[in-house]
N, C-alpha and C positions, 0 to 999 in steps of 0.2 A: 656531319658523320656519313661514313659508308655503310651500305650494306655488307653483311659478312656472307660468304662461301664458303661451304665447308664441303671437304670430300676427302678420300683416302686413296691411297692405292688398291687397297685389300678390296675396295667395292667391286673393282674391275675381275678380281680374281674368284667371285664368287660364282658357281655357276651350277645348274642343275639338270643341264643337258643340252644339248644344241638347239634343241624344238621348242624348249621351254619360254615362255614370251616376257618373264622375268630376266632379261638376259643382259650382261655387261654392256650390249649396245645401246640399251637405252641411255646411259649415262655418257656415252660417246654421244649420241644425238643430242644431248643437252649442251655437252662441251660445243660441238661443233655450230650449233646454233647461236649461241652467247656471243661465241667468235665471230659470225657472219653479222651480227647484229650491232656489232662492236659494242658489247656490252661486260664483256669479262674483264677488261683492264679497269672497267671503273670500280668494281666487286673490291673487298677485302678478302683474301684469300686463306684460308685455314684449314690445316691438315687434322681431321677428328680424332681426337684422343681415344685411348680406350676406356670403356666405363669399368667404373668400380665394382666390387661383388656388392657394398655398401649400397650404391645408387640402384641396382639391378634388384636386391630383396625388398626396396619400397614396394617394389610392384609385381614379384614373380616369387613363389616360393621357392625356398631353396631346395626342396626335392626336385624340382622341375632345371633349375640352373644347372645343378649338379648332375641331371639325367643328360641333360643337352651336352654337356661336358663331355662325360663319359662314350657318349653315342658320337661326336666327330670322328669321323673316318681319318687314317694316315694317308691310305689311298682310296682311289674310286669314290662312289656316291653313295650314299646310306639314306634312305627312302625314311624319313620321320615322321611324313603325314602324307595325304594323297596328294596335297598339293606341294608340299614341302619338304626338301632334299638338301642333305649336306655335301660338300665336296671337303678338302683337308683346310681350304682357306675360308669356309662360311663361317665358322664361329668366330675367327677374328673379325671378320668383316662386320659380323653382327655387333660384337663388342665395340666396335668403332662408331658404327651405326648411332647406337645409344648413347655412345660418348658423346659424340659430337652433340648430339641435341641436349646434353646436359651442360657441355660448354660454352654452346651456342648462347643458352641461357643466363650462365655466368656473366657474358661479356655485354650481351645486351643490359643486365642489370647493374653492370659495372660505368654502363655509359661509353663503351669503347667502339661501339657501333650504334648504329639507328637500329636495325633489325638483323634477319639472319634467315638464310635457305639453306639447308641441310641436303644436300643431294646424294642422299644415302641410297645403299644397298646391302642386306636385303629391308624391306619396308617392313611397317612393323603394328597396323591398327588393328590385324587381326588373331595377334598373339595374346591370349588370356594368361592369366595370372599363373596356370599350369600347363597350358599347351601351345604346342605349336601348330599354326594352321595359316592356309592361304597364303602362301609364300613367306611367312612371317614367322621370326623366330625369339626375340626380344620387342616388346613394344616400346618404340622408341619415343613416340610424344608422349608417354603414359611415365617413363622414365625422367622427362623433361618436367611434366605436371608436377611430378612428387619432388624432384629436385629442387623446383621453385618455392614449393612450400616448405619444405623441411630444410634448406639452406638459407634462402632468402626470407623467411616470414612472411611470406604472403598469406592471403587468407583466402583469395577466389582468383582461383585460374579457372580462364576458358579453353577450351578445345573445339576448335570448328573444323570438322570433316566433312571436306565436299570430294571425297573419294566415291566412286559411282556403287562403290559395296559399303554395306552397314559396317561401322567400327565397331564389333561386337566384343572385339578383346577390350580397347578401351572403356566400353560399356564395364565389362565384366569384372574389372580391377577398379573402377570409381564408382561403380553402383552405390555404395553404402559411405561415401564421402561427398558430403554437401560444398566442401570447398573447393569440388571443380565441377563446371559445367559443360558436358559433353552436348554440343550440337551435330549432329549428322543427319546430311541428307543422302539419299541412296536409291537404287533403282529396288521395285518390290514387286511383284514377288521376284527374287534372284539371291544368287549366292551371298551370303551364309545362310539367309532364310531366318533372320531375326530381326528383331527392332521394331517392327510395326505394331506390336501389341505393349511394349513398355510404356509404364504408368510412374513415373519419377519427376519429381518436381524440380533436379537439377539434371534430368537428362532430355533432352529435346530432339526426338527422331522425326524425321520428315521423309516417310518413304512416298517417292513419286512412282508413276507408272511408265512402262518403258515407251519412247515416244517423246518422251519429255525434252521440249527445244527450250530455248533461253527464255523467252518472255515466260513462258510458265515455269519456271523455273526461279527466275528473278522475283516472282510474286509470291511463290511459295516462301523464300528464303527473306523476303520483305515482311511478309504478314505473320511467319511463325518462329524465325529466329532472332530477327531483329530486335523486337520488343523484348524477348525475354534474354538478351545479352544486355541491353541497354538496363533492364532490370538489376539484372545481376553485379553489373558495374565491376568488370574482371580488371584484377591489378597486372594480370599480364595474360596475352593471346598467344595461343599455339595453334597451327594450322597442319592438319593432317590434309596435305596437298596431293590430292589423286586428280591426274587428270583423262583417266578412262571414260568420262562421261563424254568425251569430244565426239562428234558425231564420225569423225573417219575410224575410229576405234572400235573394233567388232567384240571387242572383250564384253560389250554390254550393249544398251538401245537406247542412250541417251543423245541428245541433239545439240551439245553446247560446242561454241567456238569459241577462240583467243579471247572475243570480246567478252566474252561471258565470264572467263577468269580474272579478266581484267576487274568486272564490274562486280566479283565477289571480292576480290583484293582491295579493292577501294572502299568497299561496305565495312570489311573487316579492320581497317585503318582508322577508318571514320571513330568506330568504337574505340580502337587502343588510343586513339589523340585524345579522346574525351575523359577517359578511366584509367587508363594503363600508361600514361607519360609517352605512348607510342610503341610500348615495348611489344614486339611480336617475334616470334620463331615459327617459321614455315618448314617441313620436313616433307619429303617425296614420298608418297606411298603410291598408287599406281598410275597406268598409262604408259601403254603398250606398241600404238601406233608412232613409230620411232618419229615422222615429221610433223605429226600433231603433238605428239610430246616435246620435242626441243622447241616447237613456236609456241606452245602453252606456256610452259615452263619460262621463256625467257619474257614473255608478256607478263607473268607472274612477277616475277624478278624484277624487270622494269619499272612496274607498277611501283613494287616495296622500295625501290631505290629511288624513286620521283627522278626517272631520269625521261 
């Protein structure tokens, strides 16, 4: 079976200003690299459908969804949060990002594809139950996890968040739901200045200092995350796949390279093979140096696809 690759034309229309690092150029860089690496034609391509209101309300407050819809501008740009603004296409893109995440879960659960990568914009892991922040509006990975639980009757879903920033929104949503294990590695102290003090049996936060390179990252992941994932025995694994920890990305101060993202992917695939029948859906979070992003995503997808 192939690896599914989800995208949608609306993802290229969401813009928060020409200066903003979370730009449409990110997806173009990924697309270019997939072609250059001769991976594009090996993937099963799907347009991300729109999320349903019911899917959103599993993880977001109705008042928040309504407020975001009301705030969507017909022209220009409207500031929602210090790091998050909407243009006339943002809400549509956010709906397709979350909808693609849920649809990818369906296809993997039905056995139509081996696994999936959702090349979505806007990203999602900073969006809390009732707040947009950090470039995020709807929490895509949370929508996917809640969908897997509600529609497919799963009892244990794991989220592995390897973005350089703490997945605070995902933690907010699943803090009291032991059916979801969140494993988040992140630079600390750093935005969003959360997660380091969390004490929770099903939330595994691994704060790491600026300057962390691949060897130290792998050691921490092996010691602190892999044993907890194994003990949890997830029936489905989701990835909040952020590539802003790359040494060429000036969004933060980690020193990871493509080989480290391959290593993370391999470890996650091993856990999924043992406990989840290989079921993985990965979705794009951060990554802002265009060359590093394209190379890292291609390496991640190549590993998922077994190519």
